N, C-alpha and C positions, 0 to 999 in steps of 0.2 A: 504493500500500500504506500503510495506517495504522500509524504507529509512535509510541510514547509519548515523553514529554519526556526521559526518561533516554537513550533512543537518540539523539534529536536533539542533546543536549548532548555525548555521547561522540563522535558523528560530527563535530560541529563542531570539537571539540578536535583530533581526529585530522587533520581537513582543514586545520588551522592548524599542523601539525607538532608537536603536543604528544605526548610519549611517556611522561611520568610525572606522576602526581598523588599528593601526600602528604596523608594525612588519616586521619579516623576516621569510620565510618559512623553514620548516624542514621536513624530510621524515616521521616522525611519525604522522604528522598532515596533510598529503596530502589529506585526505578526507575532511578536513576543507576547503582547497583551492579549491578543486573540487566544493564544494557547493558555495563558494564565487564567483567563475567564472561564475556561473549560475544565480547569483542575483546581478549583477553589477548595476542595476538601483536602487536598494534599499540600498545597502551597499557597501562602497568602502574600499579596502585594500590599505594602503599607504606603499609601499616598502621603507624601510629606509636602510642605509648602516651600521648601528651599532645598536644593540638592546638597548643600553643605551639611544639612541635617542628616541626610541619608548616610554619608560616610561615617559620621560619629555614631549613629544608631547601629549600623552594622558592626562597628568596632565593639560597642557595649554588648550587643547580642552575642558576639563571639566570646568575649571574656566570661560571660555568665554561663553560657551553655557548653563551652569547650568544643564548639563546632565553628566552622567558617561562617562569617557574616557576609551577606551579599547585598550590594546596592547597585542601582542602575540610573543612568541619565542619558539624555539625548545628545546628539552631536553638538559640538561647539559650546554655546553658553551653558548648557547643562554640565558638560564635562569640565569646564573651567572652574566649577564650584567644588570639585573634589580634592584639590591639593591640601586644604586645611585638615580635613579628616584623614586623608591618606598619610600625611606627614605624622600625625599622632599615632596611627596604627603602625607605620613603619618603624618609628623610633621606639615604640613600646612592644614591638615584636608580636603584633596581633594579626592573625590570618583573616584577611578580608578579600573577597572577590568583587572587583569593580567592573561592571559591565557598561560599556559605552557604545552607542550606535555610531555609524558613520554613513557618509554618502555612498552611493554605488561606486564600485571600483573603477568604472569607466569615466568617473569625474575627476580623476587624479590631477589633470591639468588645470582644473578649475578651483583647486583648494586654496592656493595662495591669495592672500589679500581678500579673502571672502568673495571671490568671483561667484562661487556658488554659495547660496545663503547659509551662513553659520559655519562655513568651511574653515579649516585650519589644522595645523599639525598637533593634534591633541595627545598623541602617544608620547612624543618627545617632551611635552609639557608635564605629563604624569610620571615619566620614567624615573626622575630622581627620588621619588617616594614609593617605589615599588620594587619588590624582589625581582620581578620580571614583568615585561609587557608582551602581550601577544596580539597579533592581527590574524583574524580568521580568513584564510585565502579562498575557501570554497565551502559549499554545503557539506561535501564529503568529509571535510576536516573539522567541522564545527564541534561535534561531540568530543573528538579526540583532543582538540585544543582546550576546551573548557575543562575536561577531565585532567589534562596535564597541568593546567593552571591551578586547579584545586590541590593537586598533589604537591606542587611547588610551594603553595601557601602554607600547608600544614606539615611539611617535612623539614627536618633540621631546625634551624632557628626560624620560627614562623614569621609571617609577614604578609602584607597585601600584594595582590597581583592585579593586573589590568588586562581585560580582554576586549578588544575592539572588533565589532561585528558590522560589516558593511550592509547596507540596505538590500542589495541584490542577493546576499547570502541568506538573509532573513526570508526573502520571498521565494528563493529556489526550493525545489523539492527533492526528496531522496527516499529510498526504501530501506536505507541502512538503519539498524537498530541503535538507539542511543546507548552509550557506555554506562557502566555502573562503577561505584567506588565508595570511598568514605570521605567525609568532611571533618571528622574528628581530629583533634590534635592533642598531643603529639601523635603523628601517624606511626612513627617508629620510635622505639625507646632503646637507646644505646648505653652500654656500660663503659666505665673507665678501665684502663689496663690494671690488672691486679697488683702489679709491681708499684704503680703510682699510688694506688689505694693504701698499700702497706706503708709507704712513706708518709702518707697523710695521717694514718692511724698512729704511727710512731711519734710524729710531731705533735699531734693533738694530745697524746698521752703524757707529753712533757709539760703541758700547759699548767701554770699555776693560776692564771687568770684568763680562762678562755671566754670567747664571745662568739655567738653565731650571728651572722648578718644575713637575713632573708631578703633577697631581692625579688623582682617581679617574676623571675624564672620559677620560683617556688609555686606561685599561683598558676602559671602557664602549665607547669608539669603536674599540678595538683598533688604535690608531695606532702599532703597534710598529715597522714598517719605516720610517715617517717619522721617528719619534723617533731611531732608530739612525742614519739618514742625516744628520739635523741635528746630532747630537752628534759623530759621527765625521768628517763633512766639515768642520765649522767649529770643532771642538774646544771646544765649550761645556760647561762643567761642569753637572751636573744634580743636583738634590735632588728628593725625592718627598714627598708626604703619605703617611700610613699606607695609605689606600686606593689610592694611586698606586704603592705599593711593588710592584716587578716590571715597571714601565714600561720599565725598562732593567736589564740584568743588573748586580747590585751588585758584581760582580768587575771591572767596567769601571773603569779608572783614573780616569775622569771622573765616576763616580757617587759621591756623598758620602753616600748613604743617606737616611734619613728626616729631614725637617725638623720640629722641634717638640720639645715637652717629653718625648715618648716616643721620641725619635730619637737621632741622633748629634751630639756637640758640633761636629765639623768641618762639618756641614751648616749649623749656625748661624753659625759663624765666617765661612765663605765667603759665605753669604747676606747677612750684615750688611755685608760689604765690597762687595757687588755694586753697580754703578751702573745697570745695566739688567736687569730681571727679565722673562722671558717665562713667564707662568703659563698653564697649559693645563688646562682642566677643573677649576677650582679655585674653592671657595666661601668662602675666607677664614674658615676655622673656628678655633675656640679653640686647639687644640693646635698646628697648623702656623703660626699667626700669633703664637705666644707671648702669648696673651691679647690679641690685637689691637694689639700694639705693633710689628708688622712687617707689611709693609715700611714704611719711614720716608717722610716726605713728600719728602725729597731724592733718593729712588731712583725712577728711571723705570720705569713699570709697563705692560707689554703683556699684555692679558688675552684669552684665547681661551675661549669657552664657548658651549654650545648653548642656554643660557637667558639671554636678554637682561636678565632681571630681576636677574641677578647683577652686572651692570655698574653700579657706583655704589651698590649696596646697602650695603656696608660701607666700601669704599674706591674712589675714583675712579681709573680707568685713564687713562694718557696716550693709549693707543690701545686701543679695544675691538673685537675681531673676533668677530662673531656668526656661529657656524656649527659644524658638526661638526668635532671635533678633527682627525680624519684628513684631511678635505678641506682645512681651513684650513692645516694644516701643509704639505700639498702646494703650496698657493699661496705660502706663505712661502719654501719651498725654491726654487720657480721664481723668485721675486723676488730671492733672494740670489745666484742664479747670475750675475746682471748687476751685482753689487756687488763692492766690493773688501774686504768684511768678512773679518777673520781675528782670532782670539783671540791676544793677545800672549803671548810666552813667559814674561814676568814673572808674568802672572796664572796661567798654567798651572803655573809653579813653586810659586807660593803654594798653589795647590790641592793639588799633590802633597805638599808639606810638611805641610799640615794633615791630609790624609788619613792620611799615615804616622804622625802623632802619635796619631790616634784608633785606628788599627789596632794599634799597639803597646800602647796602654792596654787596648783591648778584648781582645786576645789574652792579656794578663796575667790579666785577670779570668776569661776563658773557660777558662784552663788551671788554675784553682784546684782543689786537691785537698781543700779544707776539708770538714769534717763538723760540722754539717749541710751538705748539698750546696748550693753556690751555684747559683741558677737560670741564671746566665750559662754555667756549665760544662755544665749539663744541655742548654741550647739548643745549645751547640757539639757535644755528642754527637749531637743530632738532625741538625745540619748535615752532620756527617761521614758520615751514612748516606743522605742524600737523593739520589735519582736525578732525572733530567731530567723525568720525567712525574709525579713525586710531588707531593702537595698537602698543605699545612699549613693547618689552621684554628685560630683562636685565640679565646679568650674575652676578655671585657672585663677592665678592671682591669690589674694588673701583667702578666698574660699577654701582652696586646697590647704592653706596653712592652718586655718581654724579647724578643719576636719582632721588634718594630720596630727596635730598636737592635742586637741581637746575632745575629739569624738572617739570615745573608748569603745572598741568592738568587743562584745561579750561572747561572740561566736567565732570559731575558726572557719575560714572559707572566703568565698568571693561575696562580701557584703558591702563593699565600697569600690567605686570606680573614680579615679582621679586622673586628669589629663596631664601627665608628666612627660609624655613623649615630645610634644610640641609646646605645651603650656599655653595654648591659645584660648582667648576668651570665646564664649558662646558654645560651650560643649555640654553643660550640665543637663539642660532640657533634652537635647538629642540623645545623650547617654541614657537618660531616664526612659525615653521612649523605647529605645532598643532593649534596655533591661527589663522593662515591663512585658514586652513581647517574648523575651527569653524565658521568663519565669512567671507564667500566668498564675494569678492568685496572690502574688507577693505585693506588698505595699512598697511604693518607691517614693523617696523624698529626694528632690533635686535642690542642692544648695548653690546659690550664685549671688554675686554682687549685682547691684543695679546696672552697672556698665555692661557686664556680661549678659544679663538677662535681656537687655535691649537688643542684642544681636539677633535673637530668634524668637521674639515675642509672638511673631506670626504663627509659630507652631502650636500656640494655644488652640488654634482652629483644628489642628490634627488631633489633639487630645480630646477636644469636644466632639468631633465627628465620630471618633472611634471609642469614646468614653473610656479612655485610658486613665486609670486611677493614679496619676502622678501628682504629688503635692510639691509645688514650687515654693521654696522658702527663699525670699529675696532679701539680702542684707542691703538695705537702702541707706547709704550715708552721703549720697549726692556728689561723690567724687570718684575718680579713678585712683583708688587708694595706693596701689604700688607706685604709680608714677608720681603722685603727690608727695609721698614719703621720700622718694629719692631726690626730688627737687628740693624739698625742705632741708634735707640733711646734707646735700652735697653742693647746693648752689645758693647759699645764704638766704634760703627761704623764698626765692623768687618762683612764682608758680605760673605755668602757662598751659592752657588747654587741658586742665584736669578737673575743672568744676563742671559737673553734669547737670545741675539743677535737680530738684526733687519732684518725683512724680508718684502719683497714687496708682501703683501697679494693681492694687486690689480692684480699683475702679475699672482699669483696663481689662482685667480678667472678666468682670461682669459684662463688658461689652461683647465678649465672645460667648456669653451665655454660660459661664462657669463661675463657681464660687470665688469670691475675692474678699480678702480681709486686710485691713491696715492696722498694724499693731504698734503701739507706742509704749506699752508697759509690759515688762517681762512676765508679770503675773498672769497676763491674758494669753500668752503664747501656748503654754502647756495644754490648757483646756481646748483651745482651738485645734491644735495638732491632734489631740485625742479624738475629737469629734470628726475631723476630716479623715483620719486613718480608719475610722470605723465606717465612714460613709461610702467608701469604694467609688470615688468619683474624682475627676481632676479639680485642682484648686490652686490658687495663688495666695500666699501669705506674705504680705509686704511688711517687713520688720525694719523700723527706723533705728539705725545703729550709730554708734559713736565712731566718727572717722579717725579719732586719735588713739584707737586701740589697734595694735599690730601683732600678728602671730609670729613673725620672724624674729629669731633671737638677735641677729645683727641690728635690726631696726630698733629693737627695745634698748639694746646697749648703746647704740648711737644716739638715740634720743636722750638717754640719761646723761651721756657725755655732753650733748649740746646744751642741756639745761644748766650744766656747770660752766658754760661759757665757751666751749670748744666745738668746732665743727668736725664731725666724723667724715671721712673721705672714702670709706669702703662699704657703705651701706647700700649695696645694689642687690 
């Protein structure tokens, strides 16, 4: 039976376990939508209002499900919206399949300067933020190319891929059967050489002050049981990166929270004192390394990663273990069974003291009744209402910092999504949309600043149309906080283009036909959150917050210094 390219594409996606596609239709891909309309029971297309949203939503869907996320857009102006989300997925090693349509292949001479409407070299534009880009040359190759792209995305170090499909390929017909496969990641799990594992075990066994650093690779590998066993059996304190947050429950007495400028002070204190560091799925990025000043040369470093290119790229490891985080941790655990390793009571007491100091300081800030509302207190109101299956998504900027340091996760697993790959504004609502589709029945809270929320306020229409129960909590302080703080601290207080003006986002929400609340007193926030979490509907809670509260440790320190009469010069 002859079937067009749209059918071949949809069947290939279904045969690889794809259940959702986020995007917006275009004329060149009408055959794709024709096929989607006939397979609604197996695969859903989520209509968004801006293609940028589709990339972030597919990213979040992948992080929550452990399967590839899929998004689509039309040729030209649709495809040009993908780089922001694609960059986030690429830098965070998240497998996403980006489908872009193209003009018919015989229009190749008309692409330059838009001689054909919306034409342009879109593959080269997307290439910097993709593991690989593919152009489908014919209907006979369509299923093979899509299957190969999915394989590329979920194998090794995962990441996004782009498949461009010309209109004539969509419209052509074939009798070939679509291919099948898997979209789960990791597709393959590899172990490290036993000789290197033995070296790591010997080095770890000599540690007097060991620390585990859990990066985003722990989440991608879903190495939760192994992390718990290693921490609990050998009493090793653990810190995480922002993307590794949730690798272990933060209520665990051995978990010191997020390491980095957007994390907890006790994580830094303990990590600075450590003599042996076991880093898992870690790329030595700016925030968690305190701008590449940590770890020090006198600290022993064991590095587990799926990508061997990470070994020695920024810092040399004493032992490098190349393999999947979950599998390598199993090897390390097996090796430690035959060792005499145990963490000293002195070190554990130090850990306990430092964590208690931070908890006391954090609780004092989180219990503030100040007006304007302190963001710390607003985050605590969210924590108080969170259930075991709830998900929190955050925007970039201060939103990530407030969540990183003050939002204590009581459960192990993927309960929070933060945009640390590209750290671009405008991701929390799209992330929430993808997360809600990935885990039906879960309650999703999206935290953003007013500047970030303004990027995609139009997606409230998507939430309303599909009745997606996302609660948007907007920290409204009428400024671009990160930019204003750097200008204040580094350029003698001169401000330019950082004042946003204050808007009633609750009223804006009502114009979309969804619940909107404007909150000026912290006592009102908890009851409103509780009501909306129980209501199973989309809403916006506009929280008026204090612009002079900052989550970053350098900003806090720099402001204290400035108050004493000196200008800090490194508070970026």
